[in-house]
MISE-580264 format. One record per atom (N, C-alpha, C): residue number from 1; residue in one letter; z, x, y. Coordinates in Angstrom, 2 decimals, always signed. Each point is the difference from the previous one (the first is absolute). Example, Ala and Ser with C-alpha at 12.3 -4.5 7.8 and 13.67 -1.06 7.14 Angstrom:
REM residues 2
 seq type       Z       X       Y
   1    A   +7.80  +13.19   -5.69
   1    A   +0.00   -0.89   +1.19
   1    A   +0.00   +0.90   +1.20
   2    S   -0.72   -0.35   +1.05
   2    S   +0.06   +0.82   +1.19
   2    S   +0.73   -0.77   +1.09
***
This chain:
REM residues 201
 seq type       Z       X       Y
   1    M  -12.61  -33.79  +55.53
   1    M   +0.41   -0.85   +0.95
   1    M   -0.99   -1.24   +0.17
   2    D   +0.49   -1.34   +0.12
   2    D   -0.96   -1.02   +0.32
   2    D   -0.63   +0.19   +1.35
   3    S   -1.35   -0.33   +0.12
   3    S   -0.60   -0.10   +1.19
   3    S   +0.55   -1.02   +0.90
   4    P   -0.21   +0.21   +1.41
   4    P   +0.60   -1.17   +0.86
   4    P   -0.63   -1.27   -0.30
   5    I   +0.79   -1.11   +0.21
   5    I   -0.67   -1.40   -0.13
   5    I   -1.06   -0.21   +1.10
   6    E   -0.98   -0.65   -0.33
   6    E   -1.04   -0.26   +0.95
   6    E   +0.45   -1.08   +0.89
   7    K   +0.03   +0.17   +1.13
   7    K   +0.44   -1.07   +1.01
   7    K   -0.81   -1.25   -0.14
   8    S   -1.19   +0.02   -0.19
   8    S   -0.87   -1.13   -0.17
   8    S   +0.38   -0.91   -1.27
   9    S   +0.84   +0.58   -0.89
   9    S   +0.19   -0.65   -1.24
   9    S   +1.47   -0.67   -0.19
  10    S   +0.62   -0.16   +1.01
  10    S   +1.45   -0.40   -0.07
  10    S   +0.23   -1.21   +0.68
  11    R   -0.88   -0.71   +0.52
  11    R   +0.23   -1.34   +0.70
  11    R   +0.37   -1.12   -0.87
  12    L   +1.37   -0.52   +0.19
  12    L   +0.39   -1.22   -0.84
  12    L   -0.19   -1.14   +0.79
  13    E   -0.39   -1.15   -0.58
  13    E   -0.02   -1.22   +0.65
  13    E   +0.46   -1.20   -0.96
  14    V   +0.97   -0.71   +0.52
  14    V   +0.52   -1.03   -0.60
  14    V   -0.29   -1.47   +0.74
  15    R   -0.53   -0.88   -0.67
  15    R   -0.51   -1.21   +0.45
  15    R   +0.43   -1.21   -0.58
  16    G   +0.95   -0.78   +0.67
  16    G   +0.35   -1.15   -0.43
  16    G   +0.81   +0.01   -1.30
  17    L   +0.93   +0.99   -0.31
  17    L   +0.63   +0.09   -1.15
  17    L   +1.26   -0.88   -0.02
  18    S   +0.16   -0.71   -1.06
  18    S   +1.18   -0.83   -0.13
  18    S   +0.64   +0.42   -1.40
  19    G   +1.38   -0.12   +0.02
  19    G   +0.80   +0.25   -1.21
  19    G   +1.06   -0.92   -0.11
  20    S   +1.11   +0.25   -0.70
  20    S   +1.00   -0.78   -0.13
  20    S   +0.84   -0.30   +1.04
  21    V   +0.12   +0.91   +1.01
  21    V   +0.91   -0.15   +1.12
  21    V   -0.72   +0.08   +1.25
  22    F   -1.16   +0.23   +0.13
  22    F   -0.77   +0.25   +1.23
  22    F   -1.47   -0.73   -0.22
  23    R   -0.60   -0.29   +1.17
  23    R   -1.36   -0.69   -0.09
  23    R   -0.84   +0.65   +1.05
  24    D   -1.30   -0.08   -0.37
  24    D   -1.12   +0.34   +1.04
  24    D   +0.31   +1.29   +0.79
  25    V   +0.27   +1.01   -0.52
  25    V   +0.44   +1.30   +0.52
  25    V   -1.27   +0.80   +0.11
  26    S   -0.36   +0.27   +1.17
  26    S   -1.26   +1.03   +0.32
  26    S   +0.50   +1.27   +0.87
  27    L   -0.41   +1.14   -0.43
  27    L   +0.30   +1.26   +0.63
  27    L   -1.15   +0.94   -0.34
  28    S   +0.15   +1.13   +0.79
  28    S   -1.11   +1.13   -0.33
  28    S   +0.59   +1.36   +0.42
  29    L   -0.32   +0.92   -0.89
  29    L   +0.49   +1.41   +0.38
  29    L   -1.03   +0.81   -0.02
  30    A   -0.22   +0.78   +1.02
  30    A   -1.13   +0.98   +0.19
  30    A   +0.52   +1.28   -0.66
  31    A   -1.05   +0.83   -0.32
  31    A   +0.03   +1.41   -0.51
  31    A   +0.94   +0.63   +1.06
  32    G   +1.14   +0.71   -0.61
  32    G   +0.81   +0.83   +0.94
  32    G   +1.01   -0.78   +0.79
  33    E   +0.20   -1.30   -0.26
  33    E   +0.92   -0.85   +0.62
  33    E   +1.21   -0.22   -0.84
  34    C   +1.11   -0.12   +0.58
  34    C   +1.28   -0.56   -0.46
  34    C   +0.38   -1.26   +0.58
  35    V   +0.38   -1.12   -0.69
  35    V   +0.41   -1.25   +0.64
  35    V   +1.26   -0.18   -0.72
  36    A   +1.17   -0.22   +0.68
  36    A   +1.31   -0.25   -0.30
  36    A   +0.12   -1.67   -0.35
  37    L   +0.42   -0.37   -1.04
  37    L   +0.27   -1.35   -0.43
  37    L   +1.47   -0.37   -0.16
  38    T   +0.46   -0.84   +1.13
  38    T   +1.33   -0.31   +0.06
  38    T   +0.27   -1.57   -0.27
  39    G   +1.20   -0.30   +0.02
  39    G   +0.31   -1.57   -0.16
  39    G   +1.36   -0.03   -0.73
  40    P   +0.60   -1.23   +0.02
  40    P   +1.27   -0.32   -0.47
  40    P   +0.03   +0.33   -1.49
  41    S   +1.20   +0.42   -0.60
  41    S   +0.11   +0.15   -1.54
  41    S   -0.35   -1.23   -0.51
  42    G   -0.78   -0.07   -1.19
  42    G   -0.39   -1.17   -0.76
  42    G   -1.36   -0.82   +0.76
  43    S   -0.57   +0.70   +0.99
  43    S   -1.17   -0.62   +0.54
  43    S   -1.23   +0.31   -0.82
  44    G   +0.09   +0.79   -0.97
  44    G   -1.37   +0.23   -1.00
  44    G   -0.64   +1.27   +0.33
  45    K   +0.61   +1.01   +0.70
  45    K   -0.80   +1.23   +0.24
  45    K   -0.27   +0.70   -1.35
  46    S   +0.89   +0.13   -0.93
  46    S   -0.35   +0.61   -1.15
  46    S   -0.96   -0.77   -0.85
  47    V   +0.23   -1.31   +0.11
  47    V   -1.09   -0.74   -0.75
  47    V   -1.32   +0.09   +0.61
  48    L   -0.08   +0.15   +1.28
  48    L   -1.40   +0.16   +0.62
  48    L   -0.69   +1.40   -0.52
  49    L   +0.90   +1.02   +0.01
  49    L   -0.67   +1.24   -0.54
  49    L   -0.32   -0.04   -1.54
  50    R   +0.74   -0.84   -0.78
  50    R   -0.30   -0.11   -1.35
  50    R   -1.37   -0.92   -0.11
  51    A   -0.12   -0.86   +0.90
  51    A   -1.10   -0.87   -0.04
  51    A   -1.31   +0.70   +0.41
  52    I   +0.16   +0.80   +0.99
  52    I   -1.14   +0.87   +0.41
  52    I   -0.51   +0.85   -1.13
  53    V   +0.78   +0.64   -0.74
  53    V   -0.28   +0.83   -1.08
  53    V   -0.32   -0.82   -1.28
  54    D   +0.18   -1.30   +0.06
  54    D   -0.30   -1.02   -1.18
  54    D   +0.84   +0.15   -1.05
  55    L   +1.29   +0.16   +0.31
  55    L   +1.04   +0.00   -1.09
  55    L   +0.68   -1.32   -0.01
  56    D   +0.05   -0.81   +1.11
  56    D   +0.55   -1.35   +0.03
  56    D   -1.08   -1.02   +0.23
  57    P   +0.07   -1.27   -0.62
  57    P   -0.94   -1.01   +0.30
  57    P   -0.34   -0.16   +1.57
  58    N   -1.21   -0.07   +0.21
  58    N   -0.44   -0.37   +1.39
  58    N   -1.39   -0.47   +0.16
  59    A   -0.29   -0.51   +1.14
  59    A   -1.31   -0.53   +0.23
  59    A   -0.53   +0.59   +1.42
  60    G   -1.18   +0.37   -0.03
  60    G   -0.66   +0.48   +1.27
  60    G   -0.64   +1.20   -0.41
  61    E   -0.50   +0.79   +1.26
  61    E   -0.90   +1.14   -0.32
  61    E   +0.49   +1.28   +0.54
  62    V   -0.18   +0.98   -0.63
  62    V   +0.50   +1.36   +0.38
  62    V   -1.14   +0.85   -0.20
  63    L   -0.32   +0.92   +0.86
  63    L   -1.16   +0.85   -0.08
  63    L   +0.38   +1.38   +0.31
  64    L   -0.47   +1.03   -0.55
  64    L   +0.21   +1.37   +0.36
  64    L   -1.64   +0.61   +0.39
  65    D   -0.05   +0.32   +1.17
  65    D   -1.12   +0.60   +0.49
  65    D   -1.22   -0.97   -0.24
  66    G   +0.40   -1.27   +0.20
  66    G   -0.96   -1.10   -0.17
  66    G   -0.33   -0.42   -1.25
  67    E   +0.72   +0.50   -1.07
  67    E   -0.32   -0.29   -1.48
  67    E   +1.14   -0.82   -0.41
  68    S   -0.18   -1.24   -0.55
  68    S   +0.99   -0.86   -0.49
  68    S   +0.76   +0.61   -1.14
  69    R   +1.20   -0.23   -0.14
  69    R   +0.98   +0.56   -1.19
  69    R   -0.61   -0.62   -1.29
  70    A   -0.73   -1.10   +0.13
  70    A   -0.59   -0.73   -1.18
  70    A   -0.97   +1.16   -0.75
  71    G   -0.54   +0.81   +1.01
  71    G   -1.10   +1.02   -0.52
  71    G   +0.66   +1.16   -0.68
  72    F   +1.34   +0.19   -0.05
  72    F   +0.75   +1.17   -0.57
  72    F   +0.63   -0.54   -1.37
  73    T   +0.20   +0.91   -0.85
  73    T   +0.84   -0.20   -1.01
  73    T   +1.58   -0.03   +0.35
  74    P   +0.80   -0.73   -0.62
  74    P   +1.50   -0.01   +0.50
  74    P   +0.44   +1.47   +0.24
  75    S   -0.18   +0.86   -0.97
  75    S   +0.53   +1.37   +0.03
  75    S   -0.68   +0.72   +1.21
  76    A   -1.30   -0.08   +0.23
  76    A   -0.65   +0.73   +1.09
  76    A   +0.45   -0.67   +1.29
  77    W   +0.31   -1.28   +0.17
  77    W   +0.53   -0.54   +1.27
  77    W   +1.46   +0.54   +0.27
  78    R   +0.76   +0.17   -1.14
  78    R   +1.33   +0.46   +0.35
  78    R   +0.22   +1.53   +0.10
  79    R   -1.14   +0.76   -0.28
  79    R   -0.02   +1.33   +0.38
  79    R   -0.56   +0.17   +1.32
  80    A   -0.90   -0.91   +0.45
  80    A   -0.55   -0.02   +1.49
  80    A   +1.14   -0.50   +0.99
  81    L   +0.73   -0.98   -0.56
  81    L   +1.12   -0.37   +1.03
  81    L   +1.33   +0.24   -0.83
  82    A   +0.72   +0.92   +0.45
  82    A   +1.22   +0.47   -0.77
  82    A   +1.11   -0.70   +0.68
  83    L   +0.63   -0.82   -0.82
  83    L   +1.41   -0.52   +0.25
  83    L   +1.03   +0.73   -0.36
  84    V   +0.90   +0.37   +1.03
  84    V   +1.27   +0.64   -0.30
  84    V   +1.04   -0.95   +0.22
  85    P   +0.65   -0.60   -1.00
  85    P   +0.97   -0.91   +0.24
  85    P   +1.43   +0.43   +0.39
  86    A   +0.83   -0.87   +0.40
  86    A   +1.29   +0.49   +0.45
  86    A   +0.80   +0.68   -1.04
  87    E   -0.05   -0.38   -1.32
  87    E   +0.57   +0.51   -1.10
  87    E   -1.06   +0.46   -0.96
  88    P   -0.55   +1.22   +0.16
  88    P   -1.02   +0.28   -0.87
  88    P   +0.19   +0.09   -1.56
  89    A   -0.88   -0.25   -0.90
  89    A   +0.30   +0.02   -1.42
  89    A   -0.24   +1.40   -0.61
  90    W   +0.85   +0.34   -0.87
  90    W   -0.11   +1.27   -0.73
  90    W   -0.19   -0.32   -1.49
  91    W   -1.01   +0.36   -0.79
  91    W   -0.22   -0.32   -1.20
  91    W   +0.30   +1.14   -0.97
  92    A   +0.27   +1.10   +0.48
  92    A   +0.24   +1.10   -0.88
  92    A   +1.28   +0.92   +0.56
  93    E   +0.55   +0.60   -0.85
  93    E   +1.45   +0.63   +0.29
  93    E   -0.19   +1.31   +1.00
  94    R   -1.14   +0.47   +0.06
  94    R   -0.01   +1.22   +0.84
  94    R   -1.23   -0.14   +1.14
  95    V   +0.23   +0.61   +1.09
  95    V   -0.94   -0.25   +1.12
  95    V   -1.40   +0.63   -0.33
  96    V   +0.13   +0.95   -0.70
  96    V   -1.41   +0.77   -0.35
  96    V   -0.89   -1.02   -0.76
  97    E   +0.57   -1.01   -0.76
  97    E   -0.82   -0.70   -1.01
  97    E   -0.73   -1.17   +1.00
  98    H   +0.37   -0.06   +1.36
  98    H   -0.71   -1.01   +0.88
  98    H   -1.07   +0.73   +0.80
  99    F   -0.16   +1.20   -0.25
  99    F   -0.98   +0.79   +0.89
  99    F   -0.98   +0.74   -1.03
 100    S   -1.29   +0.09   +0.50
 100    S   -1.01   +0.74   -0.95
 100    S   +0.37   +1.51   +0.16
 101    H   +0.55   +0.49   +1.06
 101    H   +0.27   +1.45   +0.00
 101    H   +0.96   +0.20   +1.28
 102    G   +0.55   +1.30   +0.08
 102    G   +0.80   +0.30   +1.12
 102    G   +1.28   -0.58   +0.27
 103    A   +0.55   -0.69   -0.99
 103    A   +1.45   -0.75   +0.29
 103    A   +0.93   +0.74   -0.77
 104    E   +1.20   -0.29   +0.47
 104    E   +1.26   +0.83   -0.67
 104    E   +0.38   -0.90   -1.13
 105    P   +0.57   +0.77   -1.02
 105    P   +0.42   -0.51   -1.29
 105    P   +1.41   -0.67   +0.21
 106    W   +0.51   -0.59   +1.19
 106    W   +1.07   -0.60   +0.11
 106    W   +0.24   -1.26   -0.69
 107    E   +1.29   -0.41   -0.36
 107    E   +0.09   -1.39   -0.50
 107    E   -0.02   -1.00   +1.18
 108    V   -0.58   -1.08   -0.15
 108    V   -0.02   -0.95   +1.16
 108    V   +1.41   -0.57   +0.18
 109    A   +0.82   -0.13   -0.99
 109    A   +1.32   -0.53   +0.26
 109    A   +0.86   +0.91   +0.75
 110    R   -0.35   +1.25   +0.07
 110    R   +0.82   +0.94   +0.72
 110    R   -0.37   +0.18   +1.49
 111    C   -1.22   -0.67   +0.47
 111    C   -0.52   +0.17   +1.18
 111    C   +0.77   -0.99   +0.88
 112    S   +0.32   +0.45   +1.28
 112    S   +0.49   -0.86   +0.93
 112    S   -0.87   -1.14   +0.45
 113    S   +0.38   -1.12   +0.70
 113    S   -0.78   -1.11   +0.24
 113    S   -1.12   +0.49   +1.15
 114    G   +0.38   +1.03   +0.72
 114    G   -1.02   +0.52   +1.06
 114    G   -1.00   +0.74   -0.92
 115    E   +0.50   +0.83   -0.84
 115    E   -1.09   +0.81   -0.88
 115    E   -0.91   -0.86   -0.65
 116    R   +0.56   -1.15   -0.46
 116    R   -0.88   -0.92   -0.93
 116    R   -1.02   -0.87   +0.88
 117    Q   +0.42   -0.30   +1.36
 117    Q   -0.97   -0.62   +0.81
 117    Q   -1.14   +1.06   +0.48
 118    R   +0.41   +1.23   +0.23
 118    R   -0.97   +0.83   +0.42
 118    R   -1.02   +0.29   -1.14
 119    L   +0.61   +0.36   -1.18
 119    L   -0.84   -0.04   -1.32
 119    L   -0.84   -0.98   -0.29
 120    A   +0.48   -1.27   +0.32
 120    A   -1.03   -1.24   -0.09
 120    A   -1.06   +0.03   +0.77
 121    L   +0.29   +0.30   +1.38
 121    L   -1.14   +0.18   +0.94
 121    L   -1.01   +1.09   -0.47
 122    L   +0.66   +1.25   -0.31
 122    L   -1.05   +0.99   -0.60
 122    L   -0.74   -0.39   -1.16
 123    R   +0.60   -0.76   -0.85
 123    R   -0.77   -0.44   -1.26
 123    R   -0.99   -0.86   +0.36
 124    S   +0.09   -0.89   +0.94
 124    S   -1.06   -1.02   +0.64
 124    S   -1.00   +0.98   +0.83
 125    L   +0.37   +0.95   +0.73
 125    L   -0.97   +0.74   +0.62
 125    L   -0.88   +0.82   -0.76
 126    A   +0.58   +0.40   -1.25
 126    A   -0.71   +0.86   -0.98
 126    A   -1.28   -0.77   -0.50
 127    L   +0.04   -1.24   +0.15
 127    L   -1.17   -0.88   -0.56
 127    L   -1.12   -0.08   +1.17
 128    A   +0.10   +0.67   +1.14
 128    A   -0.80   +0.05   +0.98
 128    A   -0.33   -1.41   +0.48
 129    P   +0.85   -0.95   +0.42
 129    P   -0.36   -1.36   +0.43
 129    P   -0.66   +0.08   +1.25
 130    R   -0.56   -1.18   +0.33
 130    R   -0.59   -0.17   +1.39
 130    R   +0.94   -0.74   +0.90
 131    V   +0.89   -0.70   -0.49
 131    V   +1.01   -0.90   +0.80
 131    V   +1.33   +0.09   -0.86
 132    L   +0.96   +0.22   +0.85
 132    L   +1.56   -0.04   -0.52
 132    L   +0.50   -1.21   +0.51
 133    L   +0.78   -0.76   -0.88
 133    L   +0.75   -1.26   +0.14
 133    L   +1.40   +0.50   -0.19
 134    L   +0.83   +0.12   +0.98
 134    L   +1.27   +0.54   -0.11
 134    L   +1.28   -1.10   +0.24
 135    D   +0.64   -0.09   -0.95
 135    D   +0.99   -1.03   +0.01
 135    D   +1.55   +0.63   +0.25
 136    E   +0.30   +0.21   +1.28
 136    E   +1.38   +0.55   +0.37
 136    E   +0.13   +1.37   -0.78
 137    P   -0.97   +0.92   +0.19
 137    P   +0.20   +1.29   -0.78
 137    P   +1.02   +0.74   +0.52
 138    T   +0.60   -0.21   +1.06
 138    T   +1.05   +0.95   +0.43
 138    T   +1.53   -0.85   +0.16
 139    A   -0.04   -1.03   -0.75
 139    A   +1.26   -0.86   +0.03
 139    A   +1.15   +0.91   -0.58
 140    N   +1.08   +0.05   +0.52
 140    N   +1.13   +0.69   -0.58
 140    N   -0.04   +1.62   +0.07
 141    L   -1.05   +0.44   +0.70
 141    L   -0.06   +1.42   -0.06
 141    L   +0.67   +0.65   +1.11
 142    D   +0.36   +1.18   -0.05
 142    D   +0.56   +0.89   +1.17
 142    D   -1.02   +0.37   +0.91
 143    A   +0.29   +0.31   +1.27
 143    A   -1.09   +0.39   +0.97
 143    A   -0.75   +0.96   -0.44
 144    D   +0.31   +1.04   -0.69
 144    D   -0.93   +1.18   -0.53
 144    D   -1.08   -0.60   -0.97
 145    S   +0.57   -0.79   -0.93
 145    S   -1.01   -0.40   -0.94
 145    S   -0.94   -1.14   +0.50
 146    R   +0.49   -0.88   +0.98
 146    R   -0.89   -0.78   +0.78
 146    R   -1.02   +0.80   +0.74
 147    G   +0.39   +0.94   +0.55
 147    G   -1.00   +0.72   +0.79
 147    G   -1.12   +0.59   -0.81
 148    R   +0.53   +0.53   -1.34
 148    R   -1.11   +0.51   -0.89
 148    R   -0.92   -1.05   -0.47
 149    V   +0.51   -1.22   -0.32
 149    V   -1.03   -1.11   -0.24
 149    V   -1.05   -0.18   +1.00
 150    E   +0.66   -0.22   +1.33
 150    E   -0.77   -0.28   +1.06
 150    E   -1.22   +1.11   +0.16
 151    T   +0.42   +1.19   -0.07
 151    T   -1.04   +1.11   +0.15
 151    T   -1.08   +0.00   -1.02
 152    L   +0.42   -0.35   -1.32
 152    L   -1.00   -0.24   -1.04
 152    L   -0.94   -1.01   +0.34
 153    V   +0.63   -1.06   +0.38
 153    V   -0.94   -1.25   +0.40
 153    V   -0.87   +0.33   +1.18
 154    D   +0.53   +0.68   +1.02
 154    D   -0.76   +0.32   +1.15
 154    D   -1.22   +0.91   -0.31
 155    K   +0.24   +0.88   -0.85
 155    K   -1.05   +0.87   -0.63
 155    K   -1.11   -0.73   -0.73
 156    F   +0.30   -1.02   -0.85
 156    F   -0.98   -0.83   -0.54
 156    F   -0.66   -0.75   +1.01
 157    R   +0.59   -0.51   +0.84
 157    R   -0.68   -0.88   +1.16
 157    R   -0.96   +0.95   +0.83
 158    G   +0.44   +1.21   +0.30
 158    G   -0.74   +0.99   +0.78
 158    G   -1.35   +0.54   -0.84
 159    E   +0.16   -0.16   -1.26
 159    E   -1.36   +0.14   -0.74
 159    E   -0.84   -1.10   -0.20
 160    G   +0.48   -1.00   +0.66
 160    G   -1.03   -1.40   -0.01
 160    G   +0.48   -1.02   -0.79
 161    G   +1.24   +0.13   -0.76
 161    G   +0.46   -1.17   -0.73
 161    G   +0.62   -1.03   +0.81
 162    A   +0.01   -1.21   -0.43
 162    A   +0.56   -1.23   +0.62
 162    A   +1.36   -0.31   -0.49
 163    V   +1.00   -0.37   +0.74
 163    V   +1.26   -0.14   -0.46
 163    V   +0.56   -1.43   +0.51
 164    L   +0.59   -0.81   -0.80
 164    L   +0.68   -1.20   +0.22
 164    L   +1.51   +0.05   -0.41
 165    W   +0.90   +0.21   +1.05
 165    W   +1.40   +0.53   -0.20
 165    W   +0.97   -1.04   +0.20
 166    V   +0.52   -0.37   -0.99
 166    V   +1.26   -1.10   +0.14
 166    V   +1.27   +0.81   +0.33
 167    T   +0.68   -0.51   +1.13
 167    T   +1.13   +0.58   +0.37
 167    T   +0.83   -0.93   +0.95
 168    H   +1.35   +0.14   -0.40
 168    H   +1.02   -0.80   +0.84
 168    H   +0.48   +0.80   +1.22
 169    D   -0.47   +1.28   +0.00
 169    D   +0.57   +0.82   +1.22
 169    D   -0.93   -0.02   +1.19
 170    P   +0.36   -0.73   +1.06
 170    P   -0.86   +0.15   +1.20
 170    P   -0.38   +1.19   +0.58
 171    E   +0.98   +0.95   -0.07
 171    E   -0.29   +1.41   +0.50
 171    E   -0.93   +0.65   -0.93
 172    Q   +0.00   -0.15   -1.24
 172    Q   -1.02   +0.58   -0.86
 172    Q   -1.42   -0.64   +0.17
 173    A   +0.13   -1.32   +0.37
 173    A   -1.40   -0.51   +0.24
 173    A   -0.64   +0.47   +1.18
 174    L   +0.71   +0.30   +0.93
 174    L   -0.41   +0.73   +1.28
 174    L   -0.56   +1.38   -0.27
 175    R   +0.74   +0.67   -0.97
 175    R   -0.37   +1.36   -0.17
 175    R   -1.22   +0.07   -0.89
 176    V   -0.18   -0.75   -0.95
 176    V   -1.04   +0.14   -0.96
 176    V   -1.29   -0.84   +0.18
 177    A   +0.04   -1.02   +0.86
 177    A   -1.10   -1.01   -0.04
 177    A   -0.53   -0.17   +1.37
 178    G   -1.38   -0.28   +0.12
 178    G   -0.54   -0.35   +1.20
 178    G   -0.04   -1.38   +0.26
 179    R   +0.15   -0.83   -0.94
 179    R   +0.22   -1.42   +0.12
 179    R   +1.03   -0.58   -0.92
 180    R   +0.61   -1.22   +0.51
 180    R   +1.00   -0.52   -0.83
 180    R   -0.31   -1.49   -0.15
 181    L   +0.11   -0.49   -1.22
 181    L   -0.30   -1.35   -0.47
 181    L   +1.40   -0.64   -0.54
 182    E   +0.23   -1.16   +0.12
 182    E   +1.19   -0.70   -0.39
 182    E   -0.38   -1.02   -0.92
 183    L   +0.63   -0.03   -1.24
 183    L   -0.27   -1.14   -0.96
 183    L   +1.35   -0.90   +0.00
 184    A   -0.15   -1.19   +0.40
 184    A   +0.99   -0.94   +0.12
 184    A   -0.45   -1.40   -0.24
 185    K   +0.92   -0.88   -0.57
 185    K   -0.29   -1.38   -0.20
 185    K   -1.44   -0.22   -0.63
 186    G   -0.30   +0.97   -0.90
 186    G   -1.21   -0.18   -0.73
 186    G   -1.31   +0.43   +0.75
 187    G   +0.16   +0.46   +1.16
 187    G   -1.26   +0.48   +0.79
 187    G   +0.14   +1.37   +0.70
 188    L   -0.94   +0.57   +0.23
 188    L   -0.26   +1.28   +0.56
 188    L   -0.30   +0.01   +1.44
 189    S   +0.65   +0.71   +0.94
 189    S   -0.32   +0.06   +1.31
 189    S   +0.32   +1.44   +0.64
 190    P   -0.76   +0.33   +1.00
 190    P   +0.65   +1.19   +0.84
 190    P   +1.24   -0.03   +0.37
 191    A   +0.59   +1.17   -0.25
 191    A   +1.58   +0.11   +0.44
 191    A   -0.07   +0.20   +1.48
 192    D   +0.97   -0.78   +0.71
 192    D   +0.20   +0.18   +1.30
 192    D   +0.79   +1.18   +0.59
 193    V   -0.59   +1.18   -0.08
 193    V   +0.69   +1.24   +0.37
 193    V   -0.94   +0.78   +0.76
 194    E   +0.66   +0.62   +1.04
 194    E   -0.56   +0.97   +0.99
 194    E   +0.87   +1.04   +0.22
 195    T   -0.72   +1.29   +0.10
 195    T   +0.71   +1.21   +0.23
 195    T   -0.74   +1.01   +0.64
 196    E   +0.49   +0.63   +1.01
 196    E   -0.71   +1.09   +0.73
 196    E   -1.33   -0.40   +0.52
 197    G   -0.12   -1.25   +0.29
 197    G   -1.24   -0.56   +0.47
 197    G   -1.16   -0.39   -0.95
 198    Q   +0.49   +0.23   -1.29
 198    Q   -1.02   -0.42   -1.12
 198    Q   +0.36   -1.34   -0.61
 199    A   -0.77   -0.91   -0.04
 199    A   +0.07   -1.43   -0.60
 199    A   -0.23   +0.22   -1.46
 200    W   +0.93   -0.55   -0.91
 200    W   -0.19   -0.13   -1.34
 200    W   -0.81   -1.28   -0.29
 201    A   -1.05   -0.09   -0.68
 201    A   -0.67   -1.16   -0.13
 201    A   -0.61   -0.02   -1.36
***
């Protein structure tokens, strides 16, 4: 079993990041924190996640535990920051071929959408990342599958991992995150939400 993530080694900082549909975005994630990222469809939430992990063109600075991503190889950066896209890619026919050990020999094509989403998350967690970037990981899932995904992410966060979670579900944002940010009109700002006396900022 992987050892717990060191809480001091999961702080993500984004400084003045600009991409094709957003500009001058800055945010930080502390070890053990989950931040929900919301915003209208097409506002660039997915593009922002891809820019942070350096898959889309961008300008700005991104640091992990004070170390610039320029100091990482691309593969090491994408292991440390695991992006789970809304529609995960599967490059082999069987689930087991995507894991080093302990996976079932199911055919990917025969898995339900909920199973594929959970497996994609488990595939990323198996790399022992320090940060999870989640792009609508529970979209179109039933309540049971959604709850399983939220439990997996909460366990990761409880071990010191940092999470940036894109969601369109305001109730989910309240369940999983301690803060909520909104991306709209090319800029990022705190979401104006309060619940049970707690301000989201």
